[in-house]
N, C-alpha and C positions, 0 to 999 in steps of 0.2 A: 504494500500500500504506500503510495507516494504522498505522505502526509507530513506536515511540519509538526514539531513537538506540541505547539499550542493547539493545533487542530486535533491532534491525537488525544490530548487531554480533554478537550471539549466533547469528543466522540465517546470517550470512556465515561464521562459524566452522564451522557445520554444513555449509555449502557446500564449504569447503575440505576438511573431513573426508570428505565423499562423493567429491570429486575424487581424494583421495589413496588410494582403495581399489584403483585399477587395478593397481598393481604387485603387491601381495600376492595378488590374485585370479588374475592371469595365471600366477603361479608355481605354482598348484595345478591348472592345466589338464592333462588326461591325454594327448590326442592332437593337438589343434589347435595349429598353429604359424604364426608369421609372418603371411603375407598372409591366411590364413583367419581368424585371430584378429581382424585389422583389419576384414575384411569383415563378420563376424557382429556385432561391436560396433557398427559404423556402421549396419548394417541394423536392428538392434534400436533403436538411437538414432533413426533416421529414422522408424521405426514409432511410437515413443513421442512424438516431436516432432509428427508429423502429427496424432495423436489430441489432443495437448495444444493445439496451435495451432488445430485445428478447433473445439475447445471454446471457446477464447478469441475466435476471429475468425469462425467459421462458414464458409459457402461462399465468402465474399469473400477467403479466404486465397489461393486460386488466382488470382483477379483481381489481388490485390496483387503476386503473384509475376510475373505477365505484365506489369504496369505498372512493375515495379521499376527497369528500365533497367540501364545498364552498371554502376552502382555496386553494386546488389544482387548481380549476378553476380560482380563482382570480390571483394566481401566473401565470397560463397559459396565462391569458389576458395580464399581465405585459410583459411576454416574447413575446407575439404577437406584442405589441407596439414597443418593442426594436428591434425585427427582421425587422418589416415593416418600421418604421420611419428611421432607419439607412440607408437602401438602397435607399429609396426615397430621403432622404437628400443628399446622395452622388451624385444623378443625378441633383441636383439643385444648389449646391454650392461646394466649394473646399473641398478636403479631410481634409486639416488642420483645417478648420472651424468646420467640423463635429467632428473630434477627440478631439479638444480642448473643444468644448461644452460638449461632453460626459465625459470629465475628471473631471467634477464637481460632478459626482455621489457619491463619498465617502463623500463629505461635505454635499450634500443634504440628504444622508442617516443619517448622524449624526444629522442634523437639524430635520428630520422627527422623529427620535427616541426620540429626546428631546421633541417634541410637543405631539406625540401620545403615547409614552411609558414612558414618564416622566424621561428619562435619563438626568442626569446632565452633561452638556458639560463644559470642562475647558475653561478658557478665551482664550487660544491660538486657540481653534477651532472656537470660535466666530469671532476672528480676521481673521482667514483664510477664513471663509465663507464670511466676508465682502470684503476682498481683491479679492477673486475669483469672487464675484459678480460684483465688479468694472471692472475686466477684461472682463467678459462676456458682461456687459453693454456697455463697450467701443467698443468691436467687433461688437455687434449688431447695435449700434448707427452709426458707420462709414459705415456699409453695408447698413443701411437704407438711409443714405445721398447719397450713391452711386447709389441707385436704383437697378433695375433688380430683378433677382430671388434669389440673394445671401441671402437677409434677410429672404425670405420665407424658403429657405433651412436651415438656422440657427434655425429658429423657429421650423421647423419639427424635426431637430436634438435634440432640447431641450426636446422633448418628451422621448428620450432614457434615459437620466439620471433621469428624473422624474419617469418614469416607473421602472427603476432599483432601485431607492430609495424606492419606494412603495413596490417592491418585497422583498428587503432585510429586510425592517421594518416588513413586514408580517411574514417572516420566523423567525425573532427574537421574535415576539409576540407569534407565535405558540410554539417555543421552551421554552419560559418563562412560558407559560401556562402549558406545560407538566412538567416542572421542579417544579412548585409550587403546582401541583395537582397530587398526586400519582395515581389517577384513570385515568388521562388523558395520552394520548400517542401522542408524536410528529408525525405528518403525514409524510409519505414519499413523498417529493416534487420533486424528480428527474423526474417522468413522466410529470411534468408541462413543462419541457423543450420541450418535444415532443408535448404536447398540443399546446404550443405557435407556433411551426412550422406548425402544421396542420391548425390552425386557420388563421395564416398569409397567407398560400397558398390559403385557401378557400376564404378569403376576396379579395385577389388580382386577383383571376382567372377571374371573370367577367370583371374586369377593364383592363385586359391584352389582351383580344380578340379584333381583330384577332392577332394571334401570328406573329411576324416578325423575331424572333431569327434565326440565321443561325446555321449550325452544329458546327461551331467554337464557337459561343456564348454559345450554350448548353454545350459544353465540358468545357468551362471556368467557367460557372455558376455551373456545376456539381462539379468541383473542389472546388469552394467556399462553396457549401453546405456541402461537406464532410470534407474537410481539413481546411476550415476557420471557420466553425461553429461546426459541430457535434463532431469531434474528440477533439478539444481544449476545448469545453464546458464540455464534459464528464471528461476530464483530470482535468479541473479546479475544478469541484465538488469534485473529489477524493483528490486533493491537499489541500483542506480546512481542511482535517483531519490531515495534516502534518504541514502546515505552519500557523502561526497566522494571523488573519485578517488584522492587520496593515501592516504586511510585504507583504501580497498579494496586498493590495491597492497600496503600493509603486511600486511593480513590474509591476502592471497593467499600470502604467504611461509610461512604455516602449512602449506600443502600439502607443501612440501619436508620440514618437520619430521615431520608426520604420516606422509607416504609412506615416508620412510626408516625411521622407527620401526616401522611396520606390517610392512614386508617383512623387517626385521631380526628382529622377534619372531615373526611369523607364518610366515616361510619360511626363516629362518636365513641371510639374505643380508646379510653385513656390507658397509657402504659402502666400506671400505678407506681407507688413509691418503691416497691421491691425491685421491679424491673429497672427503674431509673437509677437506684443505688448500685445495683449490680452492673448496669450499663456504663455508669461513670467510671468504675474501676476497670472494666474490660477495655472500653474505648480509650480511656486515658493511658492505659498501659501500652496499647497498640500505637497510639499517636506518638508517645515519647520514644518508644523503641524504633519505629520507622523514621521519625524525624531525626534522631541521633545518627541512624545509619546513613541517611541521605547527607547529613552534614559531614560525616567522616569520608564518604565517597568524594564529595566535592573538594574537601581539603586535600585528599590524596591526589586528585586530578590536577591540582595547581602545580605549576612548574617550580 
């Protein structure tokens, strides 16, 4: 993509804005609930991704999937968990709780890379992981004391950053292996996004029957599948070629802000003091860690 840095940043902001629409849209559904919501969103996403990737790759898309190997399917399973758990969690707890829980993904990715790829983490990242962990523990603990389905929804949402961290660690491993071995070639992992959508829809289908979604519900879920998932996911993959990973991590935090504000204004769902307190710790830890990392990189780049 021939984009300047500033235009790439603006496009990434648009991506986070599209991602953040899921919460407010699901709060306006008439009859569809839980598993059916997840099925239709994944199904529409799979349809849009199939069309988009066929335009980009042509018929060789299916050959790429067949030759993808274990790594492609493992990445596809991670996408399946991310697609499925996110929507199920939204039906069980508040949008703020889901988004704040998901925001620990960059720190979990750093932790997994340290454990499995032997990456050395700076002290600031370990401190950020500890502070964010306290924020999540506080949020989960308060919801457990309150009872109901909120803590269940938070636990389901926790699967999203865990699967995301596994996915990004796997991608780093495959790229490292290709870089260290001239004979090895880094696999094309973009079709894994499509595999995740197909698997999510297939798993949710028997749990969704009998269908209860109205025509209005289907139109809203179709919009989510195309504009909240397929288009921004494809754009985000392309933007990784322009923007550095730390900057993308910072910009992705806008999804939490946009998502909470949208559902607050558009559906009257207040985040509540527990989610706000936990969110301050998590988001604050992420901002400090990524901000210090960017400053270090800029200082090292100076002559």
